[in-house]
C-alpha positions as CSV (number, residue, x, y, z in Angstrom):
1,M,-107.8,38.3,-59.2
2,H,-108.1,41.6,-57.3
3,P,-104.9,43.6,-57.0
4,N,-105.1,43.5,-53.2
5,D,-104.8,39.7,-53.5
6,T,-101.4,40.0,-55.0
7,P,-99.4,42.1,-52.6
8,L,-95.7,42.7,-53.0
9,V,-93.7,40.4,-50.7
10,S,-90.4,41.8,-49.4
11,I,-87.9,39.0,-48.9
12,I,-85.3,40.1,-46.3
13,M,-82.0,38.3,-46.6
14,A,-78.7,38.9,-44.8
15,V,-75.7,37.4,-46.7
16,K,-72.3,36.5,-45.4
17,D,-69.8,34.2,-47.1
18,T,-72.3,31.9,-48.6
19,A,-71.0,31.9,-52.1
20,P,-71.1,28.1,-52.5
21,Y,-74.8,28.1,-51.8
22,L,-76.0,31.4,-53.1
23,H,-76.8,30.4,-56.7
24,A,-79.1,27.7,-55.5
25,C,-80.7,30.0,-53.0
26,I,-81.5,32.9,-55.4
27,D,-82.5,30.5,-58.2
28,S,-85.1,29.1,-55.9
29,I,-86.5,32.6,-55.3
30,I,-86.6,33.5,-59.0
31,A,-88.4,30.2,-59.6
32,Q,-91.3,31.2,-57.4
33,T,-94.7,30.7,-59.0
34,Y,-95.8,33.9,-57.2
35,P,-94.1,36.7,-59.1
36,H,-94.8,39.8,-57.0
37,W,-91.8,39.8,-54.7
38,E,-88.6,41.7,-54.2
39,L,-85.4,40.3,-52.7
40,I,-83.5,42.7,-50.4
41,A,-80.1,41.1,-50.1
42,V,-77.6,42.8,-47.8
43,N,-74.0,41.8,-47.8
44,D,-72.5,41.5,-44.3
45,H,-68.8,42.1,-44.9
46,S,-68.3,38.9,-46.9
47,T,-64.8,37.8,-47.9
48,D,-65.6,35.4,-50.6
49,D,-67.4,35.8,-54.0
50,T,-70.7,36.7,-52.4
51,P,-70.8,40.4,-53.4
52,A,-70.1,39.6,-57.1
53,I,-72.7,36.9,-57.2
54,L,-75.3,39.3,-55.7
55,Q,-74.5,42.0,-58.1
56,A,-74.8,39.6,-61.1
57,Y,-78.3,38.5,-60.1
58,A,-79.3,42.1,-59.4
59,A,-78.2,43.0,-63.0
60,Q,-80.4,40.2,-64.4
61,D,-83.6,40.7,-62.4
62,N,-84.8,44.1,-61.2
63,R,-86.8,42.5,-58.4
64,I,-83.4,41.9,-56.7
65,R,-81.8,44.8,-54.9
66,V,-78.4,44.6,-53.2
67,F,-76.9,46.6,-50.4
68,D,-73.9,46.5,-48.1
69,S,-74.3,46.5,-44.3
70,D,-72.6,49.3,-42.5
71,R,-72.5,47.3,-39.3
72,P,-71.4,43.7,-38.8
73,K,-73.5,40.8,-37.5
74,L,-76.8,39.4,-38.4
75,I,-79.4,41.6,-36.7
76,P,-77.9,45.0,-37.8
77,T,-77.7,43.6,-41.4
78,L,-81.4,42.6,-41.2
79,Q,-82.2,46.1,-40.1
80,V,-80.4,47.5,-43.1
81,A,-82.4,45.2,-45.4
82,Y,-85.7,46.0,-43.8
83,A,-85.2,49.7,-44.1
84,Q,-85.2,49.2,-47.9
85,A,-88.3,47.0,-48.1
86,K,-91.2,48.3,-50.1
87,G,-93.6,45.4,-49.8
88,S,-96.7,45.2,-47.6
89,L,-95.9,41.5,-46.7
90,I,-92.6,40.5,-45.1
91,N,-90.7,37.3,-45.3
92,R,-87.2,36.3,-44.4
93,M,-84.7,34.1,-46.2
94,D,-81.4,32.5,-45.3
95,S,-78.8,32.8,-48.0
96,D,-77.7,29.1,-47.8
97,D,-81.2,27.6,-48.0
98,K,-83.7,27.0,-50.7
99,M,-87.4,27.7,-51.3
100,P,-89.9,25.3,-52.9
101,D,-91.3,27.1,-55.9
102,Y,-94.8,27.3,-54.3
103,K,-93.6,28.9,-51.0
104,L,-94.7,32.5,-51.6
105,D,-97.9,31.5,-53.4
106,V,-99.0,29.3,-50.5
107,L,-98.1,31.9,-47.9
108,V,-99.8,34.8,-49.7
109,Q,-103.0,32.8,-50.4
110,E,-103.2,31.8,-46.8
111,W,-102.5,35.3,-45.5
112,N,-105.3,36.7,-47.7
113,K,-107.8,34.5,-45.9
114,Y,-107.1,36.2,-42.6
115,G,-105.4,39.6,-43.1
116,K,-103.7,41.8,-40.5
117,G,-103.3,40.5,-37.0
118,H,-102.2,37.1,-38.3
119,V,-98.9,35.4,-38.9
120,I,-98.8,32.5,-41.3
121,G,-96.3,29.8,-40.6
122,G,-95.6,26.5,-42.3
123,G,-93.3,23.5,-42.2
124,T,-89.6,23.0,-42.9
125,E,-87.4,20.2,-44.3
126,H,-83.6,19.9,-43.8
127,F,-81.2,18.8,-46.5
128,V,-77.5,18.3,-47.0
129,D,-75.4,18.1,-50.2
130,E,-73.6,15.1,-48.9
131,G,-74.2,12.5,-46.2
132,E,-77.3,12.6,-43.9
133,V,-79.0,15.3,-41.9
134,G,-78.3,15.0,-38.1
135,D,-80.8,13.3,-35.9
136,G,-81.2,16.5,-33.8
137,F,-82.2,18.5,-36.8
138,R,-84.7,15.8,-37.9
139,R,-86.3,15.7,-34.4
140,Y,-86.6,19.5,-34.4
141,E,-88.0,19.4,-38.0
142,R,-90.7,16.8,-37.0
143,W,-91.6,18.9,-33.9
144,L,-91.9,22.1,-35.9
145,N,-94.0,20.5,-38.6
146,D,-96.3,19.0,-35.9
147,I,-96.7,22.4,-34.3
148,A,-97.6,23.9,-37.7
149,R,-100.2,21.1,-38.3
150,R,-101.8,21.8,-34.9
151,S,-101.3,25.6,-34.8
152,A,-99.9,24.9,-31.4
153,H,-97.2,27.6,-31.5
154,Y,-98.0,29.5,-28.3
155,E,-98.8,26.2,-26.4
156,E,-95.3,25.0,-27.1
157,I,-93.4,28.4,-27.1
158,Y,-91.3,27.9,-24.0
159,K,-89.8,24.6,-25.3
160,E,-87.9,25.9,-28.4
161,C,-88.3,28.4,-31.2
162,V,-91.7,27.6,-32.7
163,I,-91.5,29.5,-36.0
164,P,-88.3,29.3,-37.9
165,S,-87.0,32.6,-39.2
166,H,-87.8,31.7,-42.9
167,S,-91.2,30.0,-42.6
168,W,-93.5,32.9,-41.8
169,I,-95.2,35.8,-43.6
170,I,-96.6,38.9,-41.9
171,H,-98.0,42.3,-42.8
172,R,-95.4,45.1,-42.3
173,D,-97.8,47.0,-40.0
174,D,-97.9,44.0,-37.7
175,F,-94.2,43.5,-38.0
176,D,-93.5,47.1,-37.1
177,H,-95.9,46.8,-34.2
178,V,-93.9,44.0,-32.6
179,G,-90.5,45.8,-33.2
180,A,-89.5,44.2,-36.5
181,F,-85.7,43.6,-36.4
182,D,-85.1,46.3,-33.8
183,P,-84.1,44.4,-30.7
184,I,-80.5,43.2,-30.6
185,V,-81.4,39.9,-29.0
186,Y,-80.2,36.5,-30.0
187,P,-81.5,34.1,-31.1
188,E,-83.4,36.7,-33.0
189,D,-86.0,34.3,-34.5
190,Y,-87.0,33.0,-31.0
191,D,-87.2,36.5,-29.6
192,L,-89.5,37.4,-32.5
193,C,-91.8,34.5,-31.7
194,F,-92.2,35.8,-28.2
195,R,-93.0,39.3,-29.5
196,F,-95.7,37.8,-31.7
197,Y,-97.0,36.1,-28.5
198,R,-96.8,39.3,-26.5
199,A,-98.7,41.3,-29.2
200,K,-101.4,38.5,-29.3
201,L,-101.0,38.0,-33.0
202,K,-102.8,34.9,-34.2
203,V,-100.4,32.3,-35.7
204,I,-102.0,30.2,-38.4
205,G,-100.1,27.0,-39.0
206,I,-100.3,25.2,-42.3
207,D,-99.3,21.6,-43.0
208,V,-97.0,22.4,-45.9
209,V,-93.2,22.3,-46.2
210,L,-92.3,25.9,-47.1
211,H,-88.6,25.8,-46.7
212,H,-85.6,23.7,-47.4
213,W,-83.2,24.3,-44.6
214,R,-79.5,23.4,-45.2
215,D,-77.7,21.4,-42.5
216,R,-74.0,22.3,-42.5
217,S,-71.4,22.3,-39.8
218,N,-70.5,26.0,-40.1
219,R,-74.0,27.5,-39.7
220,I,-73.9,30.4,-37.2
221,S,-76.4,28.5,-35.0
222,R,-73.5,26.1,-34.4
223,T,-70.6,28.5,-34.3
224,W,-71.6,31.7,-32.6
225,D,-71.4,32.1,-28.9
226,E,-74.9,33.6,-28.8
227,Y,-76.3,30.2,-29.8
228,K,-74.0,28.0,-27.8
229,D,-76.4,27.2,-25.0
230,N,-79.4,26.4,-27.0
231,R,-81.8,26.0,-24.0
232,Y,-82.1,29.9,-23.9
233,F,-83.4,29.8,-20.4
234,D,-82.7,33.5,-19.8
235,L,-84.8,34.5,-22.8
236,K,-87.6,32.1,-21.9
237,T,-87.8,33.2,-18.3
238,R,-87.7,36.9,-19.1
239,Y,-90.8,36.5,-21.2
240,F,-92.4,34.0,-18.8
241,Y,-92.2,36.6,-16.0
242,E,-93.5,39.3,-18.3
243,L,-96.4,37.4,-20.0
244,D,-97.4,34.3,-18.0
245,R,-96.2,34.3,-14.4
246,D,-99.0,34.9,-12.0
247,P,-97.4,35.8,-8.6
248,S,-100.6,35.0,-6.8
249,R,-100.2,31.3,-7.7
250,P,-97.6,28.8,-6.4
251,L,-94.7,28.1,-8.8
252,V,-93.4,24.6,-9.3
253,L,-90.1,23.7,-10.9
254,W,-90.1,20.0,-12.1
255,G,-86.6,18.5,-12.8
256,A,-83.5,18.0,-10.6
257,G,-80.8,17.5,-13.3
258,R,-78.6,20.1,-14.9
259,N,-81.6,21.9,-16.4
260,G,-83.3,22.0,-13.0
261,K,-80.3,23.4,-11.3
262,D,-79.7,26.1,-13.9
263,M,-83.3,27.1,-14.0
264,A,-83.5,27.2,-10.2
265,K,-80.6,29.7,-10.1
266,I,-82.5,31.9,-12.5
267,L,-85.7,31.7,-10.5
268,I,-83.8,32.7,-7.4
269,Q,-82.3,35.7,-9.3
270,H,-85.9,36.7,-10.0
271,Q,-86.5,36.5,-6.2
272,D,-89.3,34.1,-6.7
273,T,-90.2,31.3,-4.3
274,F,-91.0,27.9,-5.8
275,H,-91.6,24.2,-5.1
276,W,-88.8,22.1,-6.6
277,V,-90.0,18.6,-7.4
278,C,-88.6,15.4,-8.9
279,D,-89.0,11.6,-8.6
280,N,-85.3,10.9,-7.6
281,E,-85.5,9.4,-4.1
282,R,-81.8,10.3,-3.5
283,K,-82.6,14.0,-3.9
284,I,-86.0,14.3,-2.3
285,G,-85.8,15.9,1.1
286,K,-82.4,17.4,0.5
287,D,-81.8,21.2,0.3
288,V,-80.3,22.5,-3.0
289,Y,-79.6,26.2,-3.2
290,E,-81.6,26.4,0.1
291,V,-84.7,25.0,-1.6
292,R,-86.1,21.7,-0.2
293,M,-86.5,19.1,-3.0
294,E,-90.0,17.4,-2.9
295,H,-91.7,14.5,-4.6
296,Y,-93.9,15.6,-7.5
297,D,-96.9,14.2,-5.8
298,V,-97.1,17.3,-3.7
299,I,-98.4,19.2,-6.7
300,P,-102.1,18.3,-6.4
301,S,-102.1,19.7,-2.9
302,L,-101.0,23.1,-4.1
303,D,-103.6,25.8,-4.9
304,N,-103.7,26.2,-8.7
305,P,-99.9,26.0,-9.3
306,Q,-98.0,27.1,-12.4
307,I,-95.6,24.4,-13.4
308,M,-92.3,24.8,-15.2
309,I,-90.9,21.5,-16.6
310,V,-87.2,21.3,-17.4
311,V,-86.8,17.5,-17.8
312,S,-85.0,16.9,-21.1
313,S,-85.5,13.2,-21.9
314,P,-88.4,12.4,-24.3
315,D,-89.6,9.5,-22.1
316,G,-89.5,11.7,-19.0
317,K,-91.6,14.4,-20.8
318,K,-94.1,11.8,-22.0
319,E,-94.5,10.4,-18.4
320,I,-94.9,13.9,-16.9
321,K,-97.6,14.8,-19.4
322,E,-99.5,11.6,-18.7
323,I,-99.3,12.4,-14.9
324,L,-100.5,16.0,-15.5
325,N,-103.3,14.9,-17.8
326,A,-104.4,12.4,-15.2
327,W,-104.6,15.3,-12.7
328,G,-106.6,17.3,-15.2
329,K,-104.1,20.0,-15.8
330,K,-104.6,22.1,-19.0
331,P,-101.7,22.4,-21.5
332,V,-101.7,26.2,-21.4
333,K,-101.4,28.5,-18.4
334,D,-101.0,25.6,-16.0
335,Y,-97.8,24.0,-17.2
336,W,-95.1,24.6,-19.7
337,F,-92.2,22.6,-21.0
338,F,-89.0,24.6,-20.9
339,A,-86.7,22.0,-22.5
């Protein structure tokens, strides 16, 4: 095998108070069938046995390097870790999760097929030590794995984060080009997906489970204020107006529930005009935020509209997609699901 086919992979890992899970996490990294990796583990002011566990592993395996963050919180800690990385390929790991032993091998082999300008992303699988994984996580998992199978990341990007923080690999030149861990924007993995999109990096999805994602009640995605409203409408609309909004085309907002009202406020803040549509006869014809609610059948009469769909129910989304497909609307650049 040519040396260029076995690049060093830098695994970036922020660690905070995950002592109960850390042995399983690091053991899964050491067990990788691909040996050319380094683990950059940065302790973020832990108050449990995390620092001692990290130091013990570093003493046993010189591929593991341990540092302390000089600033609290996740993104600054990731920045400290990335500053120490020596590898040409970059991957990220969460310190309470586990890798299947083939993860890096599969990612590197796939990346070697395409090279710079590409991000490789795979599937994920949730697990718990006791009980059952929550239904919401299972739905998200199925959705993510379907996107990876179809390489539909940019098609679905406004719905939810399309590439989990741990299931990608990228060349450091491309990573630096999109800003690496520089922006202090949460959720950091979702913002990174949009930066891949903005840079027009090609995402190659593979139908392989590459990560075992621990479902636990005290994950930061469940406890931090930054993740409390997991619709992330502000983040989505900021990128929508930067990357996809064509002001020469009519804008349609589809959905009159809580999501529709919250999104309408954001569109008004952007000083955009829009058609607000739904199928609720009690709301059609009424003014909400000084915008007249219309029936969705107005859409075919509009000149090449862009459609933002914020309906949350799975049945509602399915029905809307059937209607749009019947009208001949394309899945990208004509309509986007924002919920």
